[in-house]
Each structure stands twice: as C-alpha cells, then as structure tokens.
C-alpha positions in Angstrom: 14.2 -25.4 17.2 13.5 -24.1 20.7 10.1 -24.9 22.1 9.9 -21.3 23.4 9.3 -20.1 19.8 5.7 -19.2 18.9 4.5 -21.7 16.3 2.6 -20.0 13.6 0.7 -21.6 10.7 -0.1 -19.4 7.7 -2.2 -20.2 4.6 -2.1 -18.3 1.4 1.7 -17.5 1.4 1.7 -17.4 -2.4 -1.3 -15.1 -2.6 -1.5 -11.3 -2.6 -2.6 -10.8 1.1 -0.8 -13.9 2.4 2.5 -12.9 0.9 2.3 -9.4 2.2 1.4 -10.6 5.7 4.2 -13.3 5.7 6.7 -10.6 4.6 5.7 -8.5 7.5 6.1 -11.4 9.9 9.5 -12.1 8.5 10.6 -8.5 9.1 8.8 -8.3 12.5 11.0 -7.1 15.5 10.3 -10.5 17.2 10.7 -12.6 14.0 13.4 -14.7 15.6 10.9 -15.9 18.2 8.5 -17.2 15.5 8.4 -20.6 14.0 6.5 -20.1 10.8 5.0 -23.0 8.8 3.0 -22.6 5.5 1.6 -25.0 2.9 2.1 -24.4 -0.8 1.3 -26.4 -3.9 4.6 -25.6 -5.7 7.7 -27.6 -4.6 9.8 -24.8 -6.3 8.2 -22.1 -4.2 8.5 -24.3 -1.0 12.3 -24.5 -1.7 12.6 -20.7 -2.0 10.6 -20.2 1.2 12.8 -22.6 3.1 16.2 -21.7 1.7 15.9 -18.0 1.2 13.3 -17.0 3.9 13.7 -19.7 6.6 10.0 -20.6 6.4 9.0 -24.3 7.1 7.1 -24.7 3.8 5.1 -27.9 3.4 4.1 -29.0 -0.1 0.4 -29.8 -0.3 -3.0 -28.5 -1.1 -5.9 -27.1 0.8 -7.9 -30.2 -0.1 -5.6 -32.3 2.1 -7.6 -31.7 5.2 -5.8 -34.2 7.5 -2.5 -32.4 6.7 -4.2 -28.9 7.3 -5.7 -30.2 10.6 -2.3 -31.4 11.8 -0.6 -28.1 10.9 -3.2 -26.1 12.8 -3.0 -28.4 15.8 0.7 -27.8 16.1 0.3 -24.0 16.0 -0.6 -21.4 18.6 -1.4 -18.8 16.0 -3.1 -19.4 12.6 -3.2 -16.8 9.9 -5.9 -18.0 7.5 -5.2 -15.8 4.4 -6.3 -18.2 1.6 -9.8 -18.9 0.2 -12.3 -17.2 2.5 -15.2 -19.3 1.0 -13.7 -22.8 1.5 -15.8 -24.1 4.4 -14.1 -27.6 4.5 -10.7 -25.9 4.7 -11.8 -23.7 7.6 -13.3 -26.7 9.5 -10.0 -28.6 9.1 -8.2 -25.6 10.7 -10.8 -25.4 13.5 -10.6 -29.2 14.1 -6.9 -28.8 14.6 -7.2 -25.9 17.0 -9.9 -27.8 18.9 -7.5 -30.8 19.3 -4.7 -28.5 20.4 -6.9 -26.9 23.1 -8.2 -30.2 24.4 -4.8 -31.9 24.4 -2.5 -29.2 25.9 -4.9 -26.6 27.2 -3.5 -23.9 25.0 -6.0 -21.2 23.8 -4.9 -20.8 20.2 -5.4 -17.6 18.1 -7.1 -17.6 14.7 -6.9 -14.6 12.4 -9.2 -15.3 9.5 -9.7 -13.4 6.3 -13.1 -12.6 5.0 -13.9 -9.4 3.0 -16.2 -6.4 3.0 -18.0 -8.1 0.1 -20.3 -9.5 2.9 -21.9 -6.1 2.9 -22.8 -5.6 -0.8 -26.1 -4.8 -2.3 -27.4 -5.2 -5.8 -27.1 -1.6 -7.1 -25.5 -2.7 -10.4 -23.7 0.7 -10.6 -27.0 2.6 -10.7 -27.0 4.4 -7.4 -25.0 5.2 -4.2 -26.2 4.2 -0.8 -26.1 6.2 2.5 -25.8 3.0 4.6 -22.4 2.8 6.4 -21.4 -0.2 8.5 -19.1 0.0 11.6 -17.2 -3.0 12.9 -18.0 -2.0 16.5 -21.7 -2.2 15.8 -22.4 -5.8 16.8 -26.1 -5.8 16.0 -25.2 -4.6 12.5 -22.6 -7.5 12.1 -25.2 -10.0 13.3 -27.8 -8.7 10.8 -25.6 -9.4 7.7 -27.6 -11.5 5.3 -27.2 -15.3 5.7 -26.8 -15.4 1.9 -23.9 -13.0 1.7 -20.5 -14.1 0.5 -18.9 -16.7 2.8 -21.3 -16.0 5.6 -21.3 -19.7 6.6 -17.5 -19.6 7.0 -17.5 -16.4 9.0 -20.2 -17.7 11.4 -18.2 -20.9 11.9 -15.2 -18.7 13.0 -17.3 -16.9 15.5 -18.8 -20.1 16.7 -15.4 -21.5 17.5 -14.7 -18.5 19.7 -18.0 -18.9 21.5 -17.3 -22.6 22.2 -14.1 -21.5 23.9 -11.4 -23.6 22.1 -9.9 -20.6 20.2 -9.8 -16.8 20.2 -10.9 -15.8 16.8 -10.6 -12.6 14.8 -11.9 -11.8 11.3 -10.2 -9.3 9.0 -12.4 -8.0 6.2 -10.3 -6.2 3.5 -12.0 -3.9 1.0 -10.8 -3.0 -2.4 -7.0 -3.7 -1.9 -4.7 -1.8 -4.3 -1.0 -1.4 -5.1 1.5 -3.7 -6.7 3.2 -5.6 -3.9 6.9 -4.9 -3.8 8.0 -6.9 -0.7 10.8 -9.5 -0.9 8.4 -12.5 -1.4 6.8 -10.8 -4.4 10.2 -9.9 -5.8 11.3 -13.5 -5.4 8.4 -14.8 -7.4 6.8 -16.6 -4.4 3.7 -14.5 -4.0 1.2 -12.8 -6.3 1.9 -9.0 -6.6 -1.6 -8.1 -7.8 -5.0 -7.7 -6.3 -8.3 -8.8 -7.7 -10.8 -6.1 -8.4 -8.8 -3.4 -10.1 -6.8 -5.9 -12.2 -10.1 -7.6 -13.3 -11.4 -4.2 -14.6 -8.0 -3.5 -16.1 -7.8 -6.8 -18.0 -11.4 -6.4 -19.3 -10.7 -2.9 -20.4 -7.5 -3.9 -22.2 -9.3 -6.7 -24.0 -12.2 -4.4 -25.2 -9.8 -1.5 -25.8 -12.0 0.8 -23.9 -12.4 1.3 -20.1 -15.4 -0.6 -18.8 -17.7 0.0 -15.9 -20.8 -1.8 -14.4 -23.8 0.3 -15.0 -23.1 4.0 -14.3 -20.4 3.2 -11.7 -22.2 5.3 -9.1 -22.0 2.9 -6.2 -19.5 3.3 -3.3 -16.7 0.9 -2.1 -14.1 1.3 0.5 -10.4 0.8 -0.3 -7.1 0.0 1.4 -3.5 -0.2 0.3 -1.8 -3.7 0.4 0.8 -2.4 2.9 -1.8 -0.9 5.1 -3.9 -4.1 5.2 -0.9 -6.2 6.0 -0.1 -3.8 8.8 -3.7 -4.3 10.2 -3.0 -8.0 10.5 0.2 -7.3 12.3 -1.4 -4.8 14.7 -4.1 -7.3 15.5 -1.5 -10.1 15.9 0.7 -8.1 18.2 -2.3 -7.0 20.3 -3.7 -10.6 20.6 -0.3 -11.8 21.8 0.5 -9.0 24.2 -2.9 -7.9 25.4 -5.4 -10.7 24.6 -8.0 -9.4 27.1 -7.9 -6.0 25.4 -8.3 -7.4 21.9 -11.8 -7.9 20.5 -12.5 -11.5 19.5 -15.6 -13.5 18.5 -18.4 -11.1 17.7 -16.2 -8.3 18.9 -13.4 -9.6 16.7 -14.5 -8.2 13.3 -12.0 -5.8 11.7 -12.9 -4.0 8.5 -9.9 -2.9 6.4 -10.5 0.5 4.8 -9.0 4.0 4.6 -11.2 5.9 2.3 -13.8 5.1 -0.4 -14.4 5.5 -4.1 -17.1 5.2 -6.7 -16.5 2.4 -9.3 -16.5 5.0 -12.0 -13.4 6.6 -10.4 -11.4 3.4 -11.0 -12.8 3.0 -14.6 -11.9 6.6 -15.5 -8.4 6.2 -14.2 -8.1 3.0 -16.3 -9.4 4.9 -19.3 -7.0 7.8 -18.8 -4.1 5.3 -18.6 -5.3 3.5 -21.8 -5.2 6.8 -23.7 -1.8 7.7 -22.3 -0.5 4.3 -23.4 -2.0 4.7 -26.9 -4.4 1.8 -26.5 -7.6 3.9 -27.1 -8.4 7.5 -28.0 -11.3 7.9 -25.6 -10.8 7.8 -21.9 -14.5 7.8 -20.9 -15.6 4.3 -19.8 -18.6 2.5 -21.4 -20.9 0.2 -19.5 -20.3 -3.5 -19.7 -23.0 -5.3 -21.7 -24.6 -8.1 -19.7 -23.0 -10.7 -21.9 -19.5 -9.3 -21.1 -19.9 -10.0 -17.3 -19.4 -13.7 -17.5 -16.7 -13.2 -20.1 -14.6 -10.9 -17.9 -15.6 -11.8 -14.3 -16.4 -15.5 -14.5 -20.1 -15.2 -14.0 -22.9 -12.6 -14.4 -23.6 -12.6 -10.7 -20.0 -11.9 -9.8 -19.8 -9.3 -12.5 -22.7 -7.4 -10.9 -20.7 -7.2 -7.6 -18.4 -4.8 -9.4 -21.3 -2.3 -9.4 -22.4 -3.0 -5.8 -22.4 -0.6 -2.8 -20.3 -1.5 0.2 -19.6 1.2 2.8 -17.9 0.6 6.1 -15.5 2.1 8.7 -12.5 0.4 10.3 -13.3 1.7 13.8 -12.1 -1.4 15.7 -8.7 -1.6 14.0 -8.1 2.1 14.5 -9.0 1.7 18.2 -6.3 -0.9 18.4 -3.7 1.5 17.1 -3.8 0.8 13.3 -2.8 3.9 11.4 -3.2 3.4 7.7 -1.3 5.8 5.5 -2.6 5.6 2.0 -5.8 7.3 0.7 -8.2 7.1 -2.2 -5.9 9.6 -4.0 -3.2 6.9 -3.8 -5.6 4.3 -5.2 -6.2 6.5 -8.3 -2.5 7.0 -8.7 -1.9 3.2 -8.4 -4.0 2.4 -11.5 -1.7 3.4 -14.3 1.1 1.1 -13.1 -1.4 -1.8 -13.0 -2.6 -1.0 -16.6 1.0 -0.9 -17.8 1.8 -4.2 -16.1 -1.1 -6.0 -17.6 -0.7 -4.3 -21.0 2.8 -5.9 -21.2 1.4 -9.3 -20.6 -1.1 -9.1 -23.5 
C-alpha cells in the first residue's frame, strides 16, 4: 500500500459505537486515502472485514498489550472505541503512540471514548437535578470526582496530551439509541444494539412489566447512534485538516448529546410497547426491587446508575460544526423496535 495513506488503528470494530464509526470511515469521501487496521477476537469476523470491507483485521484480544502497542505505534490516528475502563489497554495504546512520536517525530492523534456517566450522581430515580455541565467549562471538567467511572483512564489520556507525544480528544457519548443499520451491522460484524435501553428492555420483558429505578425522575442526555458516529467523524476531519483549531487535552472533551429525557420516559415507552405486543396489560412501570438490580444490571451499584442524574451540553462539538439531527422524540419512537427485537430473542 502507498505510504501516503493515513494509517488508522481502530478498536471496538465489532461493538455498537466502533462499528458505526468504522462504517462512517469506510464511506468517508477520503476513504481511499485511509489504511484502516482493527483487532477482533473472531477469525470469522476478521475474514469478513478483510474480504468484504477491505479492513486490515488482526485476530487478537485487548489483553495482548504488545500487539496493541505495536498497532498503535504504526498508526497516525487511533480511534479507541472499545472498553473505556480498561486502563492497561489504554496504556498499551499510549506506549505505542509515544514510541511513534519519539522514533519518527510524528504527532499522532488519539480519539478516545469515555461517557457522560462520569457526571452521574446517586439520585436513585428520586429527584431531578438543575446542574448542567458544559464541555467548554474546563474547571467543571477538572472538578469531576476522582472516583467517577473510568476517571483514571480519562486523566491518562489528557496527561499524554500534556506530555506532548500525542494530540488527544475524548468523546463522551450519553444514552445512545437506535438499532444500527449500517453495512457492518447488516453483515453481522458489529453489535446493532446499545446498552442502557436494551438493559431496561430485557429486564422488563423478563418481569413482564416495565421497570424503572425509583420514580425515574432523574435526567439523562441522549444521542442517536448515527449522530454520535458523525461527531467522531467531524472531530477526526477537524483534527486532520485544522489541528490548531481543534480542542485537545483539557480542551479536547466532547460530550455527545442532542436532548435529554427522564428515565421514566424510557420505561413508559417500554411499557406501552409491552402492552401493544400483548406481553402485559399494564403499561405503567413499577420500581425495580433492590434485589432485582444485580439480577438485571450485573450489580446493585451499576443498577442504581439507571436512576442517576447526568446533564450536559455538547457545546464544543457544535462549535466544530457537528449538527445532530435526532431528538428525544426520536429516542421515544426508537423503543418499540428495540422491545420487538428482544422479544423475538426470548
């Protein structure tokens, strides 16, 4: 391949966000100038990625840190779209970028995925908050609790930028919704479903009644899968074409939101779908019992997060030219297809 191509390493190609972003890169106007490499566990998916999509898919795991480090070292751009909490994985990527910088003088670009979950409180669905975060408020970003979700990883990303061996950017998606319909999802390579709404949907199907944490009064922001994928591309394009105009380091945090909802809005839409599908005769959600939280969400602590407040505004992304199209009304409309999809799997 021509050395003039931009080498890009992308993690999480088989995931919900990673698949959506990779699909956008493959249909990018400059796609023929990219040399995209990804790492996947499945040899079968690697074969499809290579043969159908022209992606250099390496078979391996995120625990193979030497392999990850080497892949990052050979890349000018890294999209880290996999496990936001895996500190060892992130450090393998950073080690690779540091080696690249010291060996060839390149200033590589890291676009890392965190999440607005870094902002949550412990409302347990009982109340709404008035506190709203902006990603252009640096002091607010610096004041995020050291115990918040994957804070150690996020700070390591910023630290790499401050040390000057990479330009780093952090995208923080909120509640992502919509069943992915891009070619990678259709080919069975990447996961078409999000996390939060499907978790509530599966729990509600199992208990045959829509569930909600507490009263569901807390706020969360939301963003459609196509819109969040577009934010990554807008950020990527800007970091390539106008690096000095693109916020990085502490000025490189990009919330992904285009509206907000109360948790009860999701649960009520699930309940309505359950009634329409003949699964229950009562659309009104009931509160999850404490013992249901570990059953449906993996742990009690994680379960309470489905009743937390998290409010933010994607000011920095919009200033770069990001124009999300889908709204909270679209989120509500997306829920019945999710319920139908998971009802079929029962």
